[in-house]
TORBAPA-333828 format. One line per 3 residues: number of its first residue (from 0); for each residue x, y, z of N, C-alpha, C, O. Coordinates in steps of 0.02 Angstrom, whole numbers. Each point is the difference from the previous one (the first is absolute). Layout:
NUM = X,Y,Z,X,Y,Z,X,Y,Z,X,Y,Z; ...
// end
This chain:
0 = 5420,4270,4612,-22,65,51,21,61,-2,60,11,-5; -106,41,8,0,65,-4,66,28,48,23,-27,50; -1,92,-83,44,52,37,34,7,-48,-4,-24,-56
3 = 46,64,85,78,36,-36,62,-28,12,24,-8,56; 6,-9,-120,76,-27,4,36,43,17,-9,60,-13; 46,-78,38,58,30,30,58,46,-38,42,-32,-33
6 = -38,98,34,11,38,-22,66,9,8,11,13,59; 62,-13,-104,56,20,16,43,28,-43,57,16,15; -89,-8,-87,11,33,-38,-27,55,-35,-32,-11,-51
9 = 43,83,74,-36,50,-8,-21,15,-81,-55,22,-17; 119,-40,-36,-10,6,-62,-62,-58,-8,-53,19,-24; 58,-62,37,-48,-59,-17,-100,27,25,-47,-11,-39
12 = 40,35,88,-48,19,27,-19,72,-49,-58,11,-15; 113,34,-7,-25,65,-49,-25,-41,-46,-62,4,-5; 97,-54,-43,-16,-27,-49,-63,-25,-28,-20,5,-58
15 = -22,-48,135,-62,-16,-10,-24,-11,76,9,-52,31; -36,101,-9,-11,-23,62,-66,-45,22,-12,-13,59; -21,-4,-103,-65,-41,5,26,-64,-2,-32,-43,30
18 = 101,23,-70,34,-72,-2,10,-19,86,2,-59,17; 1,107,28,15,-25,78,-75,-20,23,-3,-15,60; -53,12,-92,-51,-5,40,-22,-67,-17,-4,-17,-59
21 = -10,-25,111,-11,-95,-14,-65,6,11,-23,-13,55; -17,35,-111,-63,-1,-20,-29,-18,-62,28,33,-43; -81,-80,12,-21,-16,-66,-56,53,-17,-16,2,-60
24 = -19,43,108,-51,47,-26,-11,51,24,22,5,58; -58,56,-86,8,63,3,-14,10,75,33,38,34; -88,-77,-9,-16,25,83,48,-22,43,-9,15,59
27 = 51,-43,-70,58,-31,54,77,43,-34,54,-7,28; -62,45,-83,57,33,0,-11,60,23,41,24,40; -107,16,-61,-31,62,49,7,-21,68,39,41,25
30 = -58,-87,23,16,-6,61,65,0,31,8,10,60; 46,-23,-109,60,-15,27,37,54,-30,58,6,20; -73,22,-49,42,75,-29,20,58,63,57,23,-9
33 = -83,-3,53,24,25,72,56,-49,36,42,31,32; -37,-91,-32,18,-35,9,93,14,-36,52,14,30; -64,-23,-92,47,6,-58,43,77,6,60,4,-13
36 = -102,53,36,25,64,5,24,14,79,37,46,17; -63,-88,23,40,-3,59,68,-8,-1,39,46,11; -15,-136,-31,60,-21,-17,36,44,-42,57,11,19
39 = -78,22,-77,46,47,-46,26,63,62,57,17,17; -100,-2,-1,7,69,54,47,-11,33,50,36,3; -60,-106,36,76,-27,45,39,0,-17,46,24,34
42 = -30,-55,-110,47,-4,-5,45,59,-29,59,-9,-14; -101,93,2,36,30,-7,14,64,41,29,51,-21; -53,-60,79,6,30,61,68,-37,44,35,32,39
45 = -25,-106,-54,44,-20,47,59,-13,-41,54,-6,29; -57,-1,-105,58,-22,-28,43,48,-52,61,-6,-7; -106,59,-33,5,34,-41,-3,74,24,-45,22,36
48 = 107,20,-65,6,73,-19,-20,40,-70,-16,-38,-46; 15,77,38,18,41,-53,63,40,2,12,32,52; 36,-30,-108,44,-1,-10,8,80,-60,-23,-7,-56
51 = 44,52,69,1,57,-48,77,35,-4,26,16,53; 0,-7,-103,61,54,8,-5,61,-19,-33,5,-52; 55,57,79,5,70,-12,51,-1,-66,32,-46,-25
54 = -40,129,4,45,10,-68,71,4,42,49,3,-37; -36,-2,104,74,-8,30,14,-78,6,55,-15,23; -93,-31,-38,-1,-67,13,-4,-22,65,24,-51,26
57 = -58,95,-3,14,-17,87,-77,-44,-5,-49,18,-32; 54,-87,77,-61,-37,7,-45,13,39,17,7,58; -91,0,-74,-41,3,42,-55,-56,20,-39,-17,-44
60 = 34,-11,106,-66,-58,0,-52,2,48,7,16,59; -54,-30,-84,-72,15,39,-31,-62,9,10,-46,-40; -51,41,97,-27,-76,17,-63,18,2,-20,56,17
63 = -15,-103,-33,-93,11,4,-28,0,65,8,-38,48; -40,87,-55,-59,21,63,-60,2,6,-37,-10,48; 25,29,-117,-90,-14,-21,-4,-20,-74,30,32,-43
66 = -67,-82,30,6,-16,-99,-94,-35,15,-31,-31,43; 16,66,-119,-81,-63,-24,16,-15,-51,43,25,-37; -92,-86,27,4,-55,-43,-65,29,-57,-53,23,22
69 = 67,-29,-93,-42,10,-36,19,-65,-63,55,-15,-21; -129,-16,-1,39,-45,-43,-75,-22,-33,-55,-10,26; 80,7,-97,-95,-21,-35,33,-69,-42,60,-4,-13
72 = -91,-28,3,-2,-77,-30,-62,0,-31,-50,-12,34; 42,26,-113,-68,-24,-46,-39,-59,38,37,-48,11; -89,42,8,-30,-52,14,26,-43,61,-26,-54,12
75 = 79,79,27,30,-16,66,-9,34,50,-21,-28,51; 35,104,-52,-14,39,51,-28,48,-55,36,14,-48; -97,8,53,-33,57,-32,-68,7,29,-54,1,-30
78 = 69,5,111,-56,30,37,32,76,-18,42,21,-39; -90,11,93,8,88,11,55,7,2,42,24,-38; -43,-54,102,73,14,47,64,-19,-44,54,24,19
81 = -53,-67,-79,60,-13,-41,-15,32,-38,38,-21,-44; -70,65,17,14,46,-62,26,76,11,19,37,-46; -22,-18,119,43,56,-1,78,12,-15,46,16,38
84 = -46,-30,-106,81,7,-3,16,25,-77,-38,-10,-48; 99,43,45,5,17,-75,42,-59,-26,45,-36,21; -86,45,-82,10,-64,-57,98,18,-8,32,50,17
87 = -6,-118,-53,79,28,-11,-13,-60,-47,-50,-29,-23; 123,22,20,38,-58,-27,55,17,-19,9,38,-47; 59,-78,100,57,3,19,32,-60,47,-34,-44,27
90 = 83,49,-23,30,-64,30,-9,15,81,-9,53,30; 14,-108,-14,21,-24,83,48,44,24,50,14,-33; -64,15,100,53,53,40,-8,45,-34,11,44,42
93 = -23,-11,-97,10,58,-30,-44,48,40,-61,-7,10; 109,68,16,-27,66,15,-31,24,-26,30,17,-52; -106,8,53,-52,34,-33,-19,65,40,-20,-2,58
96 = 29,62,-96,-24,46,24,-42,34,-15,20,33,-48; -76,-18,63,-67,15,-23,-41,62,40,34,24,46; -98,3,-54,-13,66,32,-14,-3,68,-20,49,31
99 = 32,-123,4,-32,10,71,53,-42,28,-11,-29,53; 64,23,-80,75,-12,28,55,-53,-33,10,5,-61; 24,-49,95,33,-63,-33,1,-49,15,20,-8,58
102 = -35,-50,-92,-28,-79,1,69,-31,-24,43,8,-43; -56,-45,91,68,-78,-22,-69,-33,-35,-55,-1,26; 74,-29,-98,-19,-25,-31,-16,-73,5,49,-37,6
105 = -118,5,-9,4,-75,-24,5,7,-58,-17,52,-29; 49,-118,-8,-6,-18,-78,-71,8,-30,-44,-41,12; 35,103,-58,-72,24,-13,-17,4,-71,48,22,-31
108 = -100,-35,-7,4,-9,-75,-69,19,-5,-45,-41,10; 31,120,-31,-70,29,-12,-20,-21,-69,-57,5,-22; 119,-34,-17,-37,13,-75,-26,-91,-15,8,-11,-60
111 = -25,-29,83,-23,-62,-23,-74,4,47,-18,34,48; -10,-86,-88,-78,-16,9,-21,-17,90,-45,21,37; 104,-71,-26,-16,-16,82,64,36,38,46,-32,26
114 = -52,117,-28,40,33,9,20,12,111,-48,8,39; 95,-10,-23,17,-5,68,48,62,18,39,8,-47; -31,22,82,29,65,26,-9,22,66,-52,-12,31
117 = 105,49,-2,3,15,70,71,35,20,47,14,-38; -51,-6,104,51,24,33,-6,-5,68,-51,-17,30; 130,42,5,-20,15,84,30,69,-2,58,20,-9
120 = -118,13,22,18,88,20,42,-6,68,-11,-41,44; 61,88,-44,43,11,62,-37,55,31,-10,47,-38; -14,-40,99,-37,28,38,56,52,21,12,54,-28
123 = 19,-81,84,54,45,43,59,-63,12,2,-61,12; 46,123,-24,64,-53,17,60,43,61,7,57,21; 28,-127,-12,53,37,60,53,15,-40,17,-38,-46
126 = 16,99,59,52,17,-27,59,-44,67,-5,1,62; 58,-36,-109,24,-40,40,54,47,36,13,-12,59; 18,65,-92,54,45,55,-38,32,48,11,-11,59
129 = -62,55,-79,-31,63,43,-36,-57,64,2,6,62; -25,-45,-92,-65,-47,46,-74,38,-6,-49,-14,36; 49,60,-85,-69,61,-14,-47,-49,-40,24,-31,-47
132 = -72,25,59,-53,-43,-41,-35,60,-77,-48,37,10; 68,-38,-46,-23,35,-58,-71,-39,-27,-5,-49,-37; -57,97,76,-79,-15,0,-26,13,-67,20,48,-33
135 = -81,-105,3,-17,38,-58,29,-26,-65,62,4,-6; -95,-28,-40,8,-23,-58,37,49,-53,48,-14,-35; -80,65,38,31,59,-29,56,8,43,35,-28,-42
138 = -7,37,73,63,25,30,48,-68,0,59,4,16; -85,-53,-31,55,-53,16,26,7,-79,61,-2,-8; -100,9,-46,19,19,-76,45,42,6,59,-13,-9
141 = -91,84,30,42,29,-1,85,1,35,48,15,-35; -44,-28,83,57,-40,34,55,-31,-64,53,22,-23; -87,-75,10,42,-40,-38,19,30,-52,59,-8,-17
144 = -109,58,-30,9,16,-77,31,58,17,30,18,-52; -18,29,103,44,49,2,63,-12,41,42,41,17; -44,-91,-7,97,-39,40,15,-36,-43,60,-15,-5
147 = -108,-11,-39,60,-44,-45,50,38,-67,-5,53,-32; 49,-105,32,37,44,-57,-40,-20,-57,-24,-55,-13; 19,132,-34,-26,-24,-84,19,-63,-26,57,-23,5
150 = -106,-4,-33,19,-41,-50,-15,-80,39,-32,-43,-31; 55,32,92,-26,-38,47,-57,-39,15,-54,23,-18; 55,-84,50,-86,-7,15,32,-28,86,58,-15,15
153 = -112,15,25,20,-31,69,-2,-96,-2,-31,-33,-42; 56,17,74,2,-60,21,-35,-31,69,-5,37,49; -19,-103,-49,-11,-27,38,59,-47,38,9,-53,-32
156 = 21,57,75,50,-28,5,-3,-49,89,-35,29,42; 58,-79,-24,-1,-38,54,35,49,47,43,39,-19; -68,-46,89,8,50,33,70,-30,39,5,-61,-7
159 = 48,91,47,51,-32,14,-12,-26,72,48,-33,21; -86,38,10,-22,-52,54,-82,8,-5,-38,48,-3; 32,-128,2,-78,-10,8,-36,33,76,25,-6,56
162 = -79,34,-70,-30,8,61,-64,-21,4,-38,-5,-48; 21,-8,115,-76,-19,4,-61,55,35,5,27,55; -37,-22,-83,-51,46,12,-79,2,13,-16,-47,-36
165 = -41,70,62,-33,-7,17,-36,58,-33,18,58,7; -86,-86,-54,-27,42,-40,-87,-4,2,-28,-43,34; -3,81,-67,-71,0,10,-27,14,-60,41,23,-40
168 = -103,-30,16,-36,16,-48,-51,32,2,-29,-12,53; -22,79,-113,-38,8,16,-26,21,-84,25,-28,-48; -76,76,41,-15,-3,-67,37,58,-31,26,43,36
171 = -21,-40,-114,47,50,-26,-40,43,7,-61,3,1; 120,46,8,-25,81,-14,-47,43,-52,19,6,-59; -78,22,81,-39,23,-52,-29,-39,-64,-13,27,-54
174 = 3,-107,70,-13,-44,-54,-63,-23,35,-3,-49,37; -54,97,-55,-80,-4,7,-14,-85,18,-18,-18,56; 27,-22,-101,-19,-57,-13,40,-64,66,-10,-60,11
177 = 51,108,17,10,-66,53,-35,-4,68,20,-36,45; -87,85,-38,-36,19,49,-71,-49,-40,-14,-5,-60; -18,-23,116,-79,28,-24,-46,45,7,10,59,14
180 = -60,-83,-22,-61,69,9,17,30,98,-2,60,16; 15,-110,29,2,17,57,74,35,22,-1,29,54; 46,-28,-81,73,17,13,30,-50,18,49,7,36
183 = -68,-68,-56,59,-62,50,31,-21,-72,-21,2,-58; 77,-20,86,47,-20,-44,-20,-71,-50,-16,-54,26; 19,61,-84,-16,-40,-56,85,-48,-16,-1,-61,-8
186 = 58,97,8,55,-45,-22,49,49,38,-16,58,13; 70,-84,3,73,34,40,49,0,-52,38,-48,-1; -31,87,-38,55,-12,-59,77,46,27,55,-1,-27
189 = -76,36,85,60,50,18,10,-35,64,-39,-17,45; 117,9,-53,39,-35,46,49,45,23,40,26,-39; -39,-13,119,57,58,17,28,-31,76,-19,-48,34
192 = 70,95,-23,47,-24,67,-37,56,33,0,57,-24; -31,-72,75,-20,47,57,45,31,33,52,-26,22; -73,94,-16,70,45,14,-58,67,48,-50,28,-22
195 = 78,-21,80,-37,29,51,16,70,-8,-22,38,43; 67,-6,-104,8,62,8,40,0,-74,61,-4,-2; -97,9,-48,45,10,-53,37,81,-9,-12,55,25
198 = 54,-76,-68,16,76,-21,-5,-9,-75,-14,-53,-28; 27,116,-3,-4,33,-79,47,20,-23,33,33,40; -5,-40,-108,42,47,-8,-41,28,-56,-23,-39,-42
201 = 11,112,38,-38,32,-56,53,49,-47,34,50,12; -45,-95,-77,48,31,-46,-16,61,-46,-38,-2,-49; 73,53,72,-24,61,-39,38,24,-51,50,27,25
204 = -50,-23,-87,63,36,-61,-13,70,6,-58,21,0; 115,22,8,8,59,6,31,18,-56,41,-36,-28; -61,107,3,40,27,-74,73,30,33,0,38,49
207 = 44,-55,-74,79,26,42,-11,81,-57,-26,13,-54; 61,21,105,4,55,-25,72,1,-38,38,46,15; -22,-82,-52,72,23,-28,-9,-41,-63,46,-25,-32
210 = -114,22,16,-20,-38,-63,19,-72,-27,-6,-24,-56; 34,-6,118,39,-79,-16,-62,-54,-6,10,-59,-15; -82,89,28,-47,-49,-6,-38,13,83,-8,51,33
213 = -8,-128,-19,-32,-5,51,37,-27,65,35,-50,-10; -35,74,74,32,-63,53,-60,-17,38,-55,28,1; 80,-88,34,-59,-47,49,24,39,58,58,17,11
216 = -132,0,39,8,0,43,-53,-46,28,-54,-13,-27; 79,-15,94,-55,-40,50,-2,10,63,47,5,40; -119,-2,-27,-6,9,67,-32,-46,44,-58,-17,-11
219 = 87,-2,52,-33,-64,38,-50,24,49,21,21,54; -87,-20,-68,-73,11,43,-14,-75,48,6,-60,-12; -21,89,56,-29,-68,50,-58,-19,-49,-5,29,-54
222 = -36,-77,72,-62,-45,-53,-2,-67,33,48,-37,13; -128,27,1,-25,-70,23,-41,-11,-62,-51,32,-11; 72,-76,-26,-45,-34,-48,-52,-35,22,-54,18,-23
225 = 57,-75,72,-55,-31,12,-43,-26,-48,-57,21,-7; 86,-73,-32,-21,-30,-49,-56,-55,13,-45,-19,-38; 58,0,99,-37,-45,33,-81,32,20,-43,-41,17
228 = 24,118,-18,-50,19,10,-34,22,-61,-42,44,0; 67,-83,-62,-51,14,-66,-61,-15,-8,-33,24,-46; 3,-73,97,-72,-33,0,-20,-9,61,31,8,53
231 = -97,-29,-64,-28,4,76,-3,-74,34,-15,-55,-22; 34,75,73,14,-86,35,-62,-20,24,-6,-55,26
// end
């Protein structure tokens, strides 16, 4: 019977996401991929945080507010909507910084004939201490990179208390192949927790007057992301 196997282990799904799809043909895999991404999103929203430590050893926790899925597997997922992903060769769960943000990687190998690679783009995070939403992949990448102690890497960790959330899906931001010629969604691979009013923290680097380098200044701004308005209803 076609369907998605129950996901209980994040590491296993990051190692081989398509192994959780019960289907013997390419059409079945394509049909069930949205369900797979939905189940992974639910797991991240409800059970996992990102944990980092700054240079003073202080713990910082972030929960997920908005994520996008990108995955290509030769001869299985090779449509236009599956091809818009940075090639990579890396281990499952690695945080990969790139030109447009930071991904949590699926196990990827771009150096073999039947290549496969991809990741989960972090689009928005919630700072667990302040409650502010850090909105946009560039801001999320900067928040993690500039807060993190030099030489350390972010870690995915189980929430201290699991939560139940309602979330929705839409097209990915800036990916033209996600909509057809009439502007209707072809796939909805962005998952987000709806917020009536989001706030964002804008990070600015300012040159210090005492020549000690740069200091970080955060400015909280009113912001409404409206991810559900990215395509025509």
